[in-house]
C-alpha positions in Angstrom: -18.9 -4.7 -9.7 -17.6 -6.4 -6.5 -17.6 -5.0 -3.0 -14.4 -2.8 -2.7 -13.5 -4.4 0.6 -13.4 -7.9 -0.9 -10.9 -6.6 -3.6 -8.4 -5.0 -1.2 -6.9 -7.7 1.1 -4.4 -5.6 3.0 -1.9 -2.8 2.5 1.7 -3.9 2.0 4.1 -1.8 4.2 7.6 -2.7 3.1 10.7 -0.6 2.9 10.4 -0.4 -0.9 6.6 0.5 -0.8 7.2 3.2 1.8 9.9 4.7 -0.5 7.5 4.6 -3.5 4.8 6.2 -1.4 7.1 9.2 -0.6 8.8 9.6 -4.0 6.1 8.5 -6.5 2.9 9.0 -4.5 2.2 5.3 -5.0 0.6 2.9 -2.4 0.9 -0.9 -2.5 -1.8 -3.4 -1.6 -2.3 -7.2 -1.6 -5.5 -7.7 -3.6 -7.7 -10.6 -4.5 -6.1 -13.0 -7.0 -9.0 -12.7 -9.4 -9.3 -8.9 -9.2 -8.5 -6.9 -12.4 -7.1 -3.4 -12.7 -10.5 -1.7 -13.1 -11.9 -3.3 -9.9 -8.7 -2.3 -8.0 -9.0 1.3 -9.2 -12.7 1.6 -8.2 -12.0 -0.1 -4.8 -9.1 2.3 -3.9 -11.1 5.4 -5.1 -14.2 4.4 -3.1 -12.6 3.2 0.1 -10.0 5.9 0.5 -11.7 8.8 -1.4 -8.7 9.5 -3.7 -8.2 9.8 -7.4 -6.1 7.0 -9.0 -3.7 7.8 -11.9 -2.4 4.3 -12.6 -2.6 0.7 -11.5 0.1 -1.9 -11.9 -0.4 -5.5 -10.9 1.9 -8.4 -10.2 0.9 -12.1 -9.7 3.1 -13.9 -7.2 3.5 -17.6 -7.0 3.4 -19.2 -3.6 6.7 -20.5 -2.2 7.5 -24.1 -1.3 8.2 -24.4 2.4 9.3 -27.2 4.6 8.4 -28.1 8.2 10.8 -30.8 9.1 10.2 -33.6 6.6 6.9 -32.3 5.4 6.6 -30.0 2.4 3.9 -27.5 1.8 3.2 -24.5 -0.4 2.2 -21.0 0.5 -0.8 -19.6 -1.4 -0.5 -17.6 -4.6 -1.2 -13.9 -4.2 -1.5 -10.7 -6.2 0.1 -7.3 -5.5 -1.1 -4.0 -6.9 0.9 -0.8 -7.0 -1.5 2.1 -7.2 -0.2 5.5 -8.3 -2.4 8.4 -7.0 -3.2 11.5 -8.9 -1.2 14.7 -8.1 -2.7 16.4 -5.1 -4.0 13.2 -3.6 -2.3 11.3 -0.9 -3.0 8.4 1.4 -1.7 7.9 5.0 -1.9 4.3 6.1 -2.6 5.1 9.7 -5.7 7.2 9.0 -8.1 4.6 7.6 -11.8 5.6 8.1 -13.5 3.6 10.8 -16.3 2.4 8.6 -13.9 0.7 6.1 -11.9 -2.4 6.6 -9.9 -5.0 4.7 -11.2 -8.5 4.0 -9.0 -11.3 5.3 -8.9 -14.4 3.1 
């Protein structure tokens, strides 16, 4: 099993993810591209000390971008929507000091 901090890249705080957090008790993370649902579940449970009910993933293709006459591509990434068990919640601003997110 991998280190949980290498699985979770960063939390995604968008308008839609904040709405899902309030209504469905679900949090959204950018995760490592090669991480699977089992690794994501264990990482969230270990780092944030919560119980996970469900994990949904979505692989996103990098977009083509231009800078003047030069073309480049953004990197591919993976998004995970993690539904927490009833009675468990996660506030983004209260991350424990000993844990962090890996930047790739």
